[in-house]
ZAMARGU-4260 file (C-alpha; in steps of 0.2 Angstrom, whole numbers, plus 5000, padded with zeros to 4 digits):
<rodrens>
0) 4968/4970/5126 | 4971/4978/5141 | 4989/4976/5140 | 4989/4985/5122 | 4978/4999/5130
5) 4986/5002/5146 | 5003/5004/5136 | 4996/5016/5123 | 4987/5026/5136 | 5004/5027/5146
10) 5013/5032/5130 | 5001/5046/5125 | 5001/5053/5143 | 5020/5053/5142 | 5019/5063/5126
15) 5006/5075/5130 | 5018/5087/5139 | 5028/5087/5124 | 5015/5089/5111 | 5011/5105/5120
20) 5028/5110/5121 | 5032/5106/5103 | 5018/5118/5099 | 5026/5132/5108 | 5044/5128/5101
25) 5038/5129/5084 | 5031/5147/5089 | 5047/5152/5093 | 5062/5149/5081 | 5073/5133/5089
30) 5090/5135/5094 | 5104/5130/5082 | 5117/5119/5089 | 5132/5118/5078 | 5139/5098/5081
35) 5151/5099/5067 | 5164/5098/5080 | 5156/5086/5093 | 5162/5071/5099 | 5151/5056/5103
40) 5153/5047/5119 | 5143/5032/5125 | 5144/5032/5144 | 5139/5013/5146 | 5145/4996/5142
45) 5129/4991/5134 | 5130/4984/5115 | 5114/4990/5110 | 5117/5007/5117 | 5134/5009/5108
50) 5124/5005/5093 | 5115/5022/5096 | 5132/5031/5095 | 5139/5021/5081 | 5123/5025/5069
55) 5125/5044/5075 | 5143/5044/5069 | 5141/5034/5054 | 5126/5042/5047 | 5133/5060/5051
60) 5149/5055/5042 | 5141/5049/5028 | 5132/5065/5025 | 5144/5078/5031 | 5162/5070/5028
65) 5165/5074/5046 | 5172/5060/5058 | 5163/5063/5075 | 5176/5057/5088 | 5172/5046/5102
70) 5182/5054/5115 | 5177/5071/5123 | 5186/5087/5115 | 5186/5105/5115 | 5169/5107/5107
75) 5151/5101/5112 | 5150/5083/5118 | 5135/5072/5114 | 5133/5060/5129 | 5123/5045/5124
80) 5116/5033/5137 | 5101/5026/5147 | 5093/5039/5157 | 5097/5028/5172 | 5114/5026/5168
85) 5117/5045/5164 | 5109/5052/5180 | 5115/5038/5191 | 5131/5048/5196 | 5128/5064/5187
90) 5118/5077/5197 | 5118/5091/5183 | 5112/5076/5170 | 5100/5070/5184 | 5092/5089/5187
95) 5092/5092/5168 | 5082/5076/5163 | 5071/5076/5177 | 5063/5092/5172 | 5056/5083/5156
100) 5041/5071/5157 | 5044/5054/5160 | 5046/5042/5146 | 5041/5022/5144 | 5048/5008/5133
105) 5059/5014/5118 | 5056/5033/5124 | 5071/5044/5124 | 5075/5062/5131 | 5085/5076/5123
110) 5092/5090/5132 | 5106/5103/5131 | 5118/5104/5147 | 5125/5123/5143 | 5134/5124/5159
115) 5144/5106/5154 | 5143/5111/5136 | 5134/5095/5133 | 5120/5088/5123 | 5113/5073/5131
120) 5103/5060/5123 | 5095/5048/5136 | 5086/5033/5132 | 5072/5026/5143 | 5081/5008/5138
125) 5095/5004/5128 | 5084/5002/5112 | 5078/5019/5118 | 5096/5028/5114 | 5094/5022/5097
130) 5078/5031/5094 | 5086/5046/5102 | 5100/5047/5091 | 5089/5043/5076 | 5077/5059/5081
135) 5092/5070/5082 | 5099/5064/5065 | 5083/5066/5056 | 5080/5084/5062 | 5097/5091/5059
140) 5102/5100/5044 | 5119/5089/5038 | 5129/5095/5023 | 5147/5093/5019 | 5157/5100/5033
145) 5142/5105/5043 | 5131/5098/5056 | 5117/5108/5063 | 5104/5102/5075 | 5090/5114/5078
150) 5087/5112/5097 | 5067/5116/5101 | 5071/5114/5121 | 5071/5099/5130 | 5062/5084/5121
155) 5054/5068/5129 | 5046/5055/5117 | 5038/5039/5120 | 5031/5029/5104 | 5011/5028/5105
160) 5013/5010/5098 | 5024/4996/5105 | 5025/4987/5089 | 5031/4996/5074 | 5039/4984/5062
165) 5042/4980/5043 | 5043/4964/5034 | 5060/4963/5025 | 5064/4945/5021 | 5082/4946/5017
170) 5092/4943/5008 | 5090/4954/4994 | 5080/4947/4980 | 5094/4950/4967 | 5109/4943/4977
175) 5119/4929/4971 | 5125/4925/4987 | 5115/4927/5003 | 5131/4927/5012 | 5139/4939/5001
180) 5147/4952/5013 | 5140/4968/5003 | 5123/4960/5003 | 5123/4959/5021 | 5129/4977/5022
185) 5114/4984/5011 | 5102/4974/5024 | 5112/4982/5039 | 5110/5000/5031 | 5091/4997/5029
190) 5089/4993/5046 | 5099/5006/5052 | 5088/5019/5041 | 5071/5012/5048 | 5076/5012/5066
195) 5081/5031/5064 | 5063/5033/5060 | 5057/5020/5074 | 5056/5004/5068 | 5058/4991/5082
200) 5053/4974/5073 | 5057/4966/5057 | 5046/4951/5049 | 5056/4938/5040 | 5052/4921/5032
205) 5059/4905/5037 | 5072/4904/5022 | 5082/4919/5031 | 5100/4915/5034 | 5103/4914/5053
210) 5116/4926/5052 | 5103/4940/5046 | 5093/4936/5062 | 5110/4938/5072 | 5111/4955/5064
215) 5094/4959/5069 | 5097/4956/5087 | 5113/4965/5088 | 5102/4981/5085 | 5089/4975/5098
220) 5076/4972/5085 | 5062/4960/5089 | 5062/4946/5076 | 5045/4941/5069 | 5045/4924/5060
225) 5030/4926/5047 | 5023/4908/5045 | 5009/4901/5034 | 5002/4883/5029 | 4999/4881/5012
230) 4998/4865/5001 | 4990/4848/5004 | 5005/4841/5016 | 4995/4845/5032 | 4981/4833/5028
235) 4991/4816/5030 | 5001/4813/5046 | 5017/4806/5038 | 5018/4822/5026 | 5014/4832/5041
240) 5028/4826/5052 | 5041/4829/5038 | 5034/4846/5037 | 5035/4850/5055 | 5052/4841/5056
245) 5058/4854/5043 | 5051/4868/5053 | 5059/4861/5070 | 5077/4864/5060 | 5071/4882/5056
250) 5067/4885/5075 | 5083/4876/5081 | 5094/4886/5068 | 5087/4904/5072 | 5097/4912/5085
255) 5082/4921/5091 | 5062/4921/5087 | 5053/4935/5097 | 5036/4931/5088 | 5029/4918/5077
260) 5015/4925/5067 | 5006/4912/5057 | 4993/4919/5043 | 4977/4907/5039 | 4978/4912/5021
265) 4986/4922/5006 | 4994/4909/5006 | 4985/4895/5014 | 4968/4886/5012 | 4966/4876/5029
270) 4950/4876/5038 | 4951/4882/5056 | 4951/4864/5064 | 4965/4859/5054 | 4975/4875/5055
275) 4974/4876/5075 | 4979/4858/5075 | 4994/4860/5066 | 4998/4876/5075 | 4997/4869/5091
280) 5010/4855/5086 | 5021/4869/5079 | 5021/4880/5095 | 5027/4865/5106 | 5041/4865/5094
285) 5045/4882/5094 | 5044/4883/5112 | 5058/4869/5114 | 5071/4882/5107 | 5062/4899/5111
290) 5053/4896/5126 | 5048/4915/5128 | 5042/4918/5109 | 5025/4925/5108 | 5012/4916/5096
295) 5001/4928/5085 | 4989/4921/5071 | 4982/4930/5058 | 4963/4926/5051 | 4965/4928/5033
300) 4957/4919/5018 | 4955/4922/5000 | 4942/4910/4993 | 4928/4899/5000 | 4927/4912/5015
305) 4911/4913/5022 | 4907/4924/5037 | 4906/4908/5047 | 4925/4902/5044 | 4930/4919/5053
310) 4920/4917/5067 | 4926/4899/5069 | 4943/4906/5068 | 4940/4919/5081 | 4932/4906/5093
315) 4947/4895/5092 | 4958/4909/5095 | 4949/4912/5110 | 4951/4895/5116 | 4969/4892/5113
320) 4978/4896/5127 | 4995/4897/5119 | 4989/4912/5108 | 4996/4928/5113 | 4989/4940/5100
325) 4980/4943/5083 | 4985/4950/5066 | 4974/4960/5054 | 4979/4959/5037 | 4974/4957/5019
330) 4959/4946/5016 | 4954/4947/5034 | 4936/4948/5030 | 4929/4955/5049 | 4932/4974/5050
335) 4945/4979/5064 | 4933/4986/5076 | 4921/4970/5074 | 4937/4959/5076 | 4941/4969/5092
340) 4926/4963/5098 | 4927/4945/5093 | 4944/4943/5101 | 4946/4941/5121 | 4951/4958/5128
345) 4967/4954/5133 | 4973/4947/5116 | 4981/4963/5107 | 4979/4965/5089 | 4994/4971/5078
350) 4991/4977/5060 | 4998/4968/5044 | 4997/4982/5032 | 4998/4980/5013 | 5008/4996/5008
355) 5014/4991/4991 | 5000/4989/4979 | 4988/5002/4969 | 4973/4990/4968 | 4967/4973/4971
360) 4974/4975/4988 | 4970/4979/5006 | 4970/4997/5003 | 4965/5001/4986 | 4968/5019/4980
365) 4951/5027/4981 | 4952/5037/4964 | 4964/5028/4953 | 4960/5032/4935 | 4961/5018/4922
370) 4976/5025/4911 | 4986/5026/4928 | 4981/5007/4932 | 4985/5001/4915 | 5002/5008/4915
375) 5008/5007/4933 | 5000/4988/4936 | 4997/4983/4953 | 5015/4985/4959 | 5022/5003/4957
380) 5032/5017/4965 | 5018/5022/4976 | 5022/5035/4989 | 5005/5038/4998 | 5009/5049/5014
385) 4990/5056/5017 | 4981/5042/5013 | 4991/5031/5024 | 4992/5043/5039 | 4974/5042/5036
390) 4972/5024/5036 | 4984/5023/5051 | 4975/5035/5062 | 4957/5029/5058 | 4959/5011/5067
395) 4974/5015/5079 | 4964/5014/5095 | 4960/4995/5091 | 4978/4989/5089 | 4995/4988/5098
400) 5005/4992/5083 | 5010/4984/5065 | 5021/4975/5055 | 5020/4980/5035 | 5019/4969/5022
405) 5030/4978/5009 | 5034/4972/4991 | 5052/4980/4990 | 5058/4998/4987 | 5043/5004/4977
410) 5033/5008/4994 | 5050/5015/5003 | 5041/5031/5008 | 5026/5023/5014 | 5036/5011/5026
415) 5042/5029/5036 | 5025/5035/5034 | 5019/5019/5045 | 5034/5021/5057 | 5032/5039/5060
420) 5013/5038/5063 | 5014/5023/5075 | 5027/5034/5085 | 5017/5051/5086 | 5000/5049/5075
425) 4999/5068/5076 | 5013/5071/5066 | 5008/5078/5050 | 5012/5071/5032 | 5020/5087/5027
430) 5032/5084/5043 | 5036/5066/5038 | 5041/5071/5021 | 5051/5086/5026 | 5061/5073/5038
435) 5062/5060/5026 | 5069/5073/5012 | 5082/5081/5024 | 5088/5065/5030 | 5089/5055/5014
440) 5090/5069/5000 | 5097/5084/5010 | 5092/5098/5020 | 5093/5110/5004 | 5079/5098/4996
445) 5068/5095/5010 | 5053/5107/5008 | 5053/5105/4989 | 5056/5086/4990 | 5041/5085/5003
450) 5029/5096/4992 | 5034/5085/4976 | 5030/5069/4986 | 5013/5074/4991 | 5010/5080/4974
455) 5014/5063/4968 | 5002/5056/4977 | 4988/5068/4971 | 4993/5065/4954 | 4985/5046/4955
460) 4968/5054/4964 | 4957/5056/4951 | 4951/5057/4933 | 4969/5060/4922 | 4960/5071/4908
465) 4956/5086/4917 | 4971/5084/4929 | 4983/5099/4923 | 4990/5099/4940 | 5001/5082/4934
470) 5010/5093/4923 | 5015/5105/4938 | 5021/5090/4948 | 5034/5087/4935 | 5040/5105/4935
475) 5042/5104/4955 | 5053/5089/4950 | 5062/5097/4936 | 5066/5111/4947 | 5075/5101/4959
480) 5083/5090/4943 | 5090/5106/4938 | 5100/5110/4953 | 5105/5094/4959 | 5122/5088/4961
485) 5129/5071/4957 | 5126/5064/4974 | 5108/5069/4972 | 5106/5064/4954 | 5112/5046/4960
490) 5101/5044/4974 | 5089/5030/4971 | 5075/5039/4983 | 5077/5054/4971 | 5078/5044/4956
495) 5063/5035/4959 | 5051/5049/4962 | 5058/5058/4948 | 5055/5044/4938 | 5037/5045/4945
500) 5034/5063/4940 | 5040/5060/4922 | 5029/5045/4920 | 5013/5052/4926 | 5016/5067/4914
505) 5020/5055/4900 | 5003/5044/4904 | 4993/5060/4904 | 5000/5066/4887 | 4997/5050/4879
510) 4980/5048/4885 | 4975/5064/4880 | 4982/5061/4863 | 4977/5042/4860 | 4959/5049/4866
515) 4960/5062/4852 | 4965/5049/4839 | 4952/5038/4845 | 4939/5054/4842 | 4945/5057/4825
520) 4943/5038/4821 | 4926/5036/4827 | 4922/5054/4816 | 4928/5047/4801 | 4918/5031/4804
525) 4902/5041/4809 | 4903/5052/4793 | 4904/5038/4781 | 4889/5031/4770 | 4889/5014/4764
530) 4898/5017/4749 | 4913/5025/4758 | 4913/5014/4771 | 4926/5003/4766 | 4938/5016/4764
535) 4933/5024/4781 | 4937/5009/4790 | 4954/5009/4784 | 4957/5027/4787 | 4951/5024/4805
540) 4962/5012/4807 | 4976/5022/4799 | 4972/5036/4812 | 4973/5023/4827 | 4990/5018/4821
545) 4997/5034/4824 | 4998/5032/4842 | 5012/5019/4838 | 5019/5026/4822 | 5019/5045/4828
550) 5021/5044/4846 | 5018/5059/4858 | 5031/5068/4868 | 5046/5055/4863 | 5058/5067/4875
555) 5047/5061/4889 | 5049/5043/4884 | 5067/5044/4882 | 5070/5053/4900 | 5058/5037/4908
560) 5070/5025/4898 | 5086/5034/4905 | 5079/5034/4924 | 5071/5016/4924 | 5089/5010/4917
565) 5098/5018/4930 | 5085/5013/4945 | 5082/4996/4941 | 5096/4990/4930 | 5113/4998/4931
570) 5117/5011/4943 | 5105/5006/4958 | 5099/4990/4954 | 5107/4982/4969 | 5098/4994/4980
575) 5081/4994/4971 | 5073/4976/4974 | 5056/4970/4970 | 5047/4954/4977 | 5034/4956/4963
580) 5038/4965/4948 | 5037/4983/4947 | 5028/4984/4928 | 5033/5003/4923 | 5044/4999/4908
585) 5034/4984/4901 | 5017/4993/4903 | 5023/5011/4897 | 5016/5008/4879 | 5002/4999/4883
590) 4985/5007/4873 | 4975/5020/4884 | 4961/5021/4872 | 4949/5007/4864 | 4959/5005/4850
595) 4961/4986/4853 | 4942/4983/4854 | 4939/4996/4840 | 4952/4987/4829 | 4944/4970/4833
600) 4927/4977/4827 | 4935/4985/4812 | 4944/4969/4808 | 4927/4958/4808 | 4920/4971/4797
605) 4934/4971/4784 | 4932/4951/4784 | 4913/4951/4780 | 4907/4951/4762 | 4891/4958/4767
610) 4888/4976/4765 | 4874/4977/4777 | 4883/4966/4790 | 4899/4978/4788 | 4887/4993/4792
615) 4878/4985/4807 | 4897/4981/4815 | 4901/4998/4813 | 4884/5005/4819 | 4885/4994/4835
620) 4903/5001/4837 | 4897/5018/4836 | 4883/5017/4847 | 4888/5002/4858 | 4884/5012/4875
625) 4866/5019/4867 | 4852/5011/4879 | 4839/5017/4865 | 4826/5031/4867 | 4820/5031/4885
630) 4834/5021/4892 | 4848/5024/4904 | 4866/5019/4903 | 4878/5017/4918 | 4897/5014/4918
635) 4898/5007/4936 | 4918/5007/4936 | 4919/5027/4930 | 4925/5040/4942 | 4913/5052/4935
640) 4896/5041/4934 | 4882/5052/4940 | 4864/5045/4946 | 4870/5030/4957 | 4869/5030/4976
645) 4880/5018/4984 | 4877/5009/5001 | 4889/5007/5015 | 4903/5017/5022 | 4913/5030/5013
650) 4933/5030/5010 | 4936/5039/5025 | 4927/5028/5037 | 4930/5011/5028 | 4946/5012/5019
655) 4949/4993/5016 | 4931/4992/5009 | 4925/4977/5019 | 4908/4985/5021 | 4905/4996/5006
660) 4908/4994/4985 | 4925/5001/4979 | 4931/5001/4961 | 4939/4986/4953 | 4951/4984/4938
665) 4954/4972/4925 | 4944/4956/4920 | 4953/4940/4923 | 4964/4937/4938 | 4982/4945/4934
670) 4994/4948/4948 | 5002/4963/4940 | 4994/4971/4925 | 4977/4976/4916 | 4976/4969/4899
675) 4962/4974/4888 | 4955/4956/4886 | 4939/4946/4891 | 4938/4928/4899 | 4942/4921/4881
680) 4956/4933/4877 | 4946/4945/4864 | 4948/4964/4866 | 4936/4973/4876 | 4930/4990/4878
685) 4938/5001/4891 | 4923/5002/4902 | 4924/4984/4905 | 4941/4986/4914 | 4933/4994/4928
690) 4919/4988/4939 | 4910/4992/4954 | 4914/4977/4966 | 4913/4972/4985 | 4924/4959/4993
695) 4916/4943/4999 | 4898/4937/4999 | 4892/4952/5006 | 4878/4961/4995 | 4883/4975/4984
700) 4867/4987/4984 | 4866/5001/4971 | 4851/5013/4968 | 4850/5021/4950 | 4839/5037/4948
705) 4832/5044/4933 | 4819/5031/4928 | 4801/5032/4923 | 4790/5022/4936 | 4777/5022/4923
710) 4789/5014/4910 | 4793/4994/4909 | 4811/4991/4907 | 4824/4977/4903 | 4840/4978/4911
715) 4858/4971/4902 | 4870/4969/4913 | 4890/4966/4910 | 4898/4955/4922 | 4917/4958/4919
720) 4930/4958/4932 | 4942/4947/4940 | 4930/4939/4953 | 4919/4933/4940 | 4932/4923/4931
725) 4934/4912/4948 | 4928/4894/4945 | 4912/4890/4953 | 4908/4909/4956 | 4889/4912/4954
730) 4880/4929/4956 | 4862/4932/4960 | 4852/4950/4957 | 4836/4957/4966 | 4828/4973/4965
735) 4818/4983/4979 | 4816/4973/4994 | 4821/4956/4986 | 4810/4954/4970 | 4821/4941/4960
740) 4828/4949/4944 | 4838/4934/4939 | 4844/4918/4948 | 4861/4911/4950 | 4872/4913/4935
745) 4890/4909/4931 | 4899/4925/4923 | 4913/4918/4916 | 4901/4906/4905 | 4888/4920/4902
750) 4896/4938/4906 | 4882/4948/4898 | 4864/4945/4904 | 4848/4953/4897 | 4832/4950/4908
755) 4816/4960/4912 | 4816/4971/4927 | 4802/4966/4938 | 4786/4977/4937 | 4785/4988/4953
760) 4803/4990/4958 | 4805/5006/4950 | 4799/5019/4965 | 4787/5035/4962 | 4804/5045/4964
765) 4812/5036/4948 | 4824/5026/4957 | 4827/5009/4958 | 4837/4998/4970 | 4847/4984/4963
770) 4856/4970/4974 | 4870/4958/4968 | 4877/4944/4979 | 4889/4931/4975 | 4889/4913/4980
775) 4891/4909/5000 | 4910/4910/5002 | 4913/4918/4986 | 4927/4931/4985 | 4916/4945/4979
780) 4905/4954/4964 | 4910/4964/4950 | 4898/4973/4939 | 4905/4984/4923 | 4889/4991/4916
785) 4871/4991/4916 | 4858/4996/4903 | 4839/5001/4908 | 4831/4997/4891 | 4812/5003/4887
790) 4802/4987/4885 | 4786/4992/4875 | 4781/4976/4872 | 4779/4973/4889 | 4774/4992/4895
795) 4762/4996/4908
</rodrens>
């Protein structure tokens, strides 16, 4: 990786003087330069540099209504070009720009020439001109009729990372005609906005029309063709030849391919030997049309992925002389620091972060509560500036950059967070959100908008019930809503965050209401005797029905419907797109208490003619989590369970949970939503919808406290969770240093297991360590609940 390291060190050294200067500039108020009457002049005949001038003029005009002329007038002139061109025949510019630190690839300088009444925007190279113009735009206060730039003194910046990309996969998923001019124009606007924040690469799939690739290259962007091998067409020579011929047509039709990046999984199931055999033949076809294209491989594998699969993949990568780099993406089993050690040093690593999912993802939210997970589903509006700043910076020293995997516009904020961090990782989340708010919403909202977005992120961090700050977040957004003009209210980026604020509050209010109804219903059942039990059952069911018949906060529900319609159906449906379905509206009324399971039990009680059996059903319902006298119960998926010590790293050190347990959601494999159903489709308690989990066939080791070392116990374990439903999945359990508790069982066939805890495994301090492990190459382990039940029959 010496090339990637040397580039990054040079970039940081170039930025170092700037960072000191920026701190000093913040100490003193920046000088405000009025650009309202400025001209924008590009001094050289370079199409990429000219794009910088074009972006500056058009983006300023759309926000201010001012058409900045392209010829010098009586006001300030914004002079745009590469530094070499600007200084070649201009001693004044050379002297001014020469005082600033040198810049590297994609870098830029900005300096104010007072004597010449010029603002110089000098790119290190033509693409750097665009980034200089973009930085000026996003730092400026642009209002109708006003364009003010807060000049902090001379600016010199070089990006810390050489690859700063987003997978966009045009055309728009809702486009009826990929060649429609409006569809192409929307795509062009999106790449301009992303370039304002530093994007230099775009990932596309092979279905992308060539004219979109031409457009990308007209902005100087690097084109990454994202590739995978899925299905059985690669096993037989005849079908493989047909597939390779189809890919050759793509290579021939694309006007440019700078990088070919092939994933080995998600999708894709080839063994390493077959993968590299196909890859080598495909690369030869690629080089016929794009001889300078660089080749990257990504070791991803979802199922049947023992550690030796990834070791074999790394070995073959190191031996292949045609491979130029390695990707680290979802379902890459090897942690980034270990992957860096396994890959030959001269090969750079590029991250492929999943920025669009709340759970069942590469970077699941660490403290997402179940009510939010149920209502939002896996894909939702998910601004996470603080979390993604941390995730980016935690592993930045091992990589040369990233291209982000995105699901559409639900993760719009996160795209810009990653771009800003890859440019300058010292930028705070607050500053990034202020820039985003200023540029996309307006300078009169930037501080409040930044505070509101950070509060939305906080809303999904922790238990919903005590989190009164969720209501405070809505007040921030309602404050902006109350003074927003028509332009802001029709802005989809504002609408999406506003919808989140209303939705978060509605979820919390509904959860509190439905939990109260549940407690009331259980209280009715608990106070009934055998004679009054029939009436109590019916009253309890009627109480639970109030959640639907007498819903809480209809005002919030109505506003959610209005905003959702404007964002996803009518006003901004052409802007808002989803490669996977955002489930907000379909899940907005999903039950948030245990009513599905309680009603299942009560319906069974009403069907039986036996009064004794009816009472047993109700008693079991009321005391389901009671482990009996001297016993202990642990809800392993709860955010608030005490008495458990989890082995492995914490989130700060392992945000992708490749070496530590995490909180999993759902029972069956479901791409988008959580439903309160078991493997057979029957309603289950809400505790079964969250589990302690680990990825792959690594052991999950948990230590439980509070036991009596002089007491014999039986353990009852509930194996619910999406991993457990996979065909062929088995799990074993041991105690202490490896004493068997139970052998390999298939949870999908037997999700509840009860067996004796071996004697001597409870330590003198009252703790016992249990270790779960799935079958070799499995996807992971899920455990929802565990009961330690006194076993007096086999007592000590």
